[in-house]
N, C-alpha and C positions, 0 to 999 in steps of 0.2 A: 521452488527452484531445486533441482537435485544437485547434491555436493560434487557430482563428477562433472557435470554441465558448466561450461564456463559462462559468466554473465552475459558477455554480448552476444552469445549463441541462443540462451534463453530469452532475452530481450527481443532478438530477431524473429525468432519462432513466436513469440507473443505478439508483435507487432502483425507479423503476416495473419495471424489468427484474428486478431482485431479487426483489420481491414477487410477480411473475408466475410465475417459474420455479423459485423455491426456498422450501421448508418450513423454517420458523425456529423455534428456533436451529439453524444448520447451519454445516458447516465450509465457510471462505472461503479462496480463496489470494490473496494481495497480491504482486504484482511490482514493485520499485521497482529503478531504475538510477541509481547515482550515480558521480561521478568517484571515483576508489580514494584515499580519504581514510579512514583508521582511523576518526577522530572522526565523521565522518558516517555511517559504517556503524554505529559504537557508539549512536548517538543513534537511529537505527532500530531497533536490537535493544532499546533501553530503552524505547521506545514501547511494545513488544508483550510484553516480559518477564514482566509480572504477569499476562498471560492464558493461560500455558501454551502458548506458540506454538512450533511446530517452525521453526526458521530457518535456511536453507541459504543460502551465500553462494558467488559465484563470480566470479574476475576475468576480464577480457576477454583474449583471448589476448596482447594488448600490455601488458596489465596497467594501463591507462589508466582503464577503468571496472569498476565491481563491481555484479554483479546480486544482489539480495537478495530471496529468496523466503520468504514467511511463510504457513503454514498454520495457521489458527487458528479456533476454534469462535466464533461470534459470535451474538449474541441476537436481531438483526433488521437489517434495510438501514440504519436510521439509526445504527446502531452502526458498521457496515461504512463507511460514509461519514465518520462523525465521525474514525476513524483516518486515512482519507486526507487530511482537511483536516489534522489534528493534523500528519502528516508534512511535508506540502507547507507548513505555517506555521513549522516549527521547521527544517527542512533545507533551506537554499539548492541551488537547483539540481537537485532530485530530478526523475525522472522516472516517474511512475506509469504502468503498464501495465494 
């Protein structure tokens, strides 16, 4: 999400793209970057735990950041966006890709 764009505008555009390009329900790949903090990574995992998600983590070469990739079956674009919103509200400093 660009810093200039408002979150509401970003999510509206994302919803439109997801509706136009994907048949739902479908697999969706989330990518987040956080400072390497076990608590923050665990919070992301917990948000997706009940969805039978496949979660992969990778630390940056200097160990300062952790990339968290989550592949999960979502029912519709609204559900995809709801998870983005939940993560950004619960985890300070997370970057959504």
